[in-house]
Structures are given as structure tokens and as C-alpha cells.
N, C-alpha and C positions, 0 to 999 in steps of 0.2 A: 504494500500500500504506500503510495507516495505521501510526502509531507503535506502537500496541498489538500489531500482528501481526509487527513486525520484531524478529527475534532473530538474534544472531550465533551462531557455532559454540559458544561457551562457554555462552551461555544455553540453547541446545538440549541440550547435554550435561547441564546442571543440571536442566532439566525432565525429561529422560529418566531420570536417576538418582533424582530425587524421586518419579517415578511408580512406580518399582520399590520404593523404600523411603523413605518420607517421614521416617523417624526416623533416617536415616543421620547420624552425627555430622558436624558442620560440617568438622572437620579432615579426615575421610576423603573427604567430598565435594569439598573444595577440592583435595586431592591427586589425585583422579580427573580433575578437569577442568583441573588445572594452573595454579591461581591461589592466592593467599594466602587464608586463612580469612576475613579481614576483607573481602576483595574478593568472595568467594563470598557472604557474608552480605549485603553491600550489593546484589549482583545479585539475590538472592532477594527482598529488600525491594522493589527496583524492579519485578521481575516481578509481585509481588503488587499493588503500587500501580497498575500499568498494567492489571491485571485478567487477566493471562495465567495466573497461578496464583490459583485462586479459593478454595483451602482445602486442608486435609489431613484424612484420615479413617483409620479403622481397619476392616479387613476382619473380619467376624465369621462364626462358624459359625451359619447360620440354624437348623439343627436344634437346636443348643444353646439357641437362643432360643425354641424351641417353634414354629418355622415350617418344618417338614420338607416340607411340600407347597407348591409354588409354582405359580402359573398366570398366564397372560396373558389378560386379559378385554377384549374389544373391545366398545365400546358406541356406540350412536347415540342422540343426544338431539334433541328437538324442542320448541319452535321453535329453530332454529339461530341464536341471536343472541349478540352479544359478551357481553352481561350474563349470559346463561345459561351460556355456555362458561366465563366467569370464575368464576361461582358454583359450578358443578359441579366445576371444577378444584380450587378451594379445599376444598370439602366432601369430595371424594374423598380428597385428601391428609390430611384430618383423620381419616379412618377408620383404625383401628388395623391392619387387615389389609392396607391399601394401602401399598406400599413406594415406588412411583413412578407418576407420571401423565404421559402423553404426549398432547398435542393433535395430531390427525392431519388430513390432507387425504385425500380419497378416499371410499371406501364407509363407513368408520367414522370417528367423531368423536374417540373417546378410546381409548387403550390403557392399562389399569391393570395394573401388576405387583403381584400379590397373594401374600402369604405367610401360611399358616395351619398349624395343627397336624396336620390330617388331612383326608381327603376329605369327611367329614361337616361339618367347619367350613367348607370351601370351599362346599359345597352350601348351608349356612346363610347364608353371606355373599351368595351369588348370589340366593337366594330372599328372604331377609329384608331385605337392605340394597340390592340393586339392583332386583329386579323390583317392589319396592314404590314405587319413585320414579316419579312421574308423568311426568317429563321424559324418562325412558329409554324409547325405543320398541322397542329391540331390543338384545340383547347375546349374545355367544357367548364361550365360554371354552376354553382349551387348557391342559392340565396340562403343566408343564415336567418332563421326565425328567432332563435335565442341560443345563448351559450352560457356555460358555467365555467368558472375558473377557480382552481384551488388557490387560496390566499397564502397558504404556507405549505411548502413541500417538505416532507420528512427526509432526513438523511438516511439512506439505505445501508450505510456501513454499520456493521455490528458494534 
């Protein structure tokens, strides 16, 4: 097991609490995990430097940002080369409608998580931005009605 994946009980508690609320005051977090605030702060610094905590973010209301319609778009590209995979990945992320890009193995090469204002904008994205790309040989989309997300992932190491 690498040093980056080794966490003790306190580290696990810190990570779990920060996943629930990254803005928790240090004093409160330290009290929950049973250490001094300075110790808690140092542990967070070490978890970040080791790459176990990669950042902090804010959850936002997508509808309030004008993205009330979300979809998953599966795409196949050809020729399937490292250069084309890398270029499409970067260019897809640069599209304002795309919120996440996944490179896949199997029948599809990419999965794009797209957020737009309405179904007409989704149609425009698919027709104007995807079907016009010569490297895309096929794509299909699924509108997301709802989704759930775990707020805190558990460490799977024993």
C-alpha cells in the first residue's frame, strides 16, 4: 500500500467530515475527530500535500445557472488514437455546455455530462456542436430526470 493511500482513523474521520461540509470551522472539526485544532489543520495540510484531498468546491443549483436540462451523451470517435482522444477530451471540456468528460472503454469512447437551459438547447448542442465534428462517428444521448450523489465516500482500505 502506498503512503498516499494510508490513512488512520482520524484522517478518515477528517475526510468524511470535509466531504459532508468543507466549510466546517476548524474548531468544530477538531472537536468531532478528537484532536486539537492545530493538529487537525496540520493533518488536512498533509492530506492535501499527499494528494488525498484534491480540493474543495461549492454545490450549486444548476437550474439557477440556466442549466435545468441535463443529459449524458455517449460518443464514439475515429480514428481511435491517443492524440485524438486527448484533443477531443480537451475540446469537449472547453464547450460551455459540457460539465464533465469521461474517457471510456467498451462500445463508447466518451461520456459527456451536459447541462443546458432546455431541450431545444440540448438539440442544438447535439446537432451543431457534435454531429458537425468529423471525428465523431456516432453519438447517443439520454436526458437525466434526476440523480443522486453520495456526499461522503468511504475509504475502502482496511
